[in-house]
N, C-alpha and C positions, 0 to 999 in steps of 0.2 A: 332595608340591609345593601341590596342591589343598586339605589340611588348613591348611598355615602361610599361604598365602597369601592365604585364606579367615580364617585368626584376625586377621592384620594388617589385613585391609581392615574388620575389625569393629570392632576397638580402635579403628582411627584416623578413621573416619567415623562408622559408625553408632550407637557407644553413646552418646555424649554428644548426639546430636540424640534421640535416645530418652528418654534420661531426662530431659532438657528440655521436650519433648512430655508426658513422664507427669506431671514436677511442674505445668506449668503446667494440665493438665485435672483434675488432684487440687487445686489449689487452686480451679479454677472451681465442681468438683462439691461442695467444702468451703463454701464462698463461697453457692451456691446453698440448700444446706441451710443454714445458719444464718439466712440472708437470709427461705427460708420458714418457718424456723423459732421465729425473731421475730417476723414476722408473726401465724402463726397458730399456738403453740405445741402444739396437741395434734397435729400433722402429726409431729413426735418419733416417736410410737408406731407409726404406720404407717411411717414411715422406718426404724425399728429391722426390721421385717416386711421391707421392701423388700430392705435391707440384705442378710439371711439367703438371699434368694432369688438378687442378684446373687453373693454368694459362689458358690452352688452353680452356680448358671450359669457363671462366671468360672474355680471349678477344675475344671468339667466340661472347658471350652473351654481351658486352659493346658495338658492333659493330652495332649489329643489333637491340639493344633496342636504339641507339641513334638514327639510322636511323629511326625506327618508331615512336620515338617522337618529330625525325623534320616533320615528315608526317602528325603528327596529328596538330603541332601548325601551319603548311601549309595550313591546310584543316579549319583550326579554324577562318582565316581572311575573306573569301568570305561568313559565317555566321553572322557576324558583319556587314561587308557593306550591305549584301543584307537586314540587320534588320534595320539599319539605314537609307538604300533606303525606305522600307517601308513605314517606318515612316513620312519620307518626305511625299511620293505621299502616304496618306494613303486617302484621298480625294479623288484623280485622281480613284486611283483604286477603291475605292468601287463608285463613277460614273460610271464606265465601267464594276462594275461587276464582275471583275475580283480577287477576292479573292483568289476562290479555287486553282487557278493556282501559287498566289505569298503561299497560305499554300505547295503547292506542292515543287515547288522550296527550300523552306526553308527547309520542311522533309529534301529533296534529300541532300542538302546540310549537314544536321546534320547526315543522314546516312555517308556519305563520311568521315566525323569526327570519327564518331564513331568506323570505321572501323580496323586505328593501333591499336585505342586503345584494342580492341577484341583480333588484333595480338600480341600485348605487352602483354596478359593475357597468350596466349599460349606460348610464350617467356619464361616467367616467369615460366610457368611450366615444360617446356623445361629443364632449369635452376635447377629447383628443384629436376627432376629426377637425373639429373648427378652429383647435390652434393650428395643427397642422397647414391647414388651408391659409391661414394668418402668417404663419410663418412660412409659407410659398411667398406670398405677398411681399415679407419681407426681403426675401432673396432677390423675387422678382425686383422689385424697386434697386436693391441697392445694383444689382449688375445694369441695369437700367442708366442708373446716374454715375457707372460706371463705365459703361459704353457710351454715353454722352459726355463726360469729361476723360476722354479717351490721351485727347492729345496731352493733358497739362499732368495726367497719373502715371507714374511705372508699373511695370508690371507687380511687383514686391506689394505696395499701396493698394492694388487692386485686388490681388489674391488676397491679401488680410481683408479688407474686407467682407468680401464673398466668404471668405471661411467664418469668418465670426458673425458673420447675416444666418448661415445655414446653423449655427448653435444656437441662433436666439430661439428656435424653435421649442428645445427640449427645456432651455430655463424659462420661459412665459410659461412652460404647461404646469411646470413645477411652483410656478409662484402663484396661479390661480388655485391650483390644488392646497398647496400650504396656509395660503390666506385663508380659503373657506375651511378648511380642519381647524385651523389656528382661532380662528372666529368661531366656530362652534363649540370646540373647547372651554374657551374664554366665557362663552354661553353658559355653556355647561357647568360648569364648576363656579 
């Protein structure tokens, strides 16, 4: 029952929104890369190296987040099972005065279910730090190439290039997260 209801919820509510967000962020990343590359063509070389960095970080994040989501899903079923059994046997549990044991068992199962969730948040923080470092490299290289081409660029183009390079960090973070989420949702359903 847990698996079936989660699959329907995923198909009905989550996949479309995740896919649209992913597409929006991908188009944003692509437009930033194209804009910065048009203004400073040398950025393409640094962009290729930064892409490799993001690919490695993204693969590691996707593998670990998928495992943590799987662990969370597996640990959810015993909660439903215990709750159902407790409801069916409520009169017997009260008759023997065993309410506290069942409450403790329920809380223990909930704690077990929450553990992967906290680790997933730690994994998200790990990703955020790595993406921020990559975003700093994007901004750094965009600034370096603006400085190297200072005689042929006017201030407006340099400002646009640097401004969009700074927005790259948030966009790529969401590209990786939404890609991982979309991939997980497709595999689950």
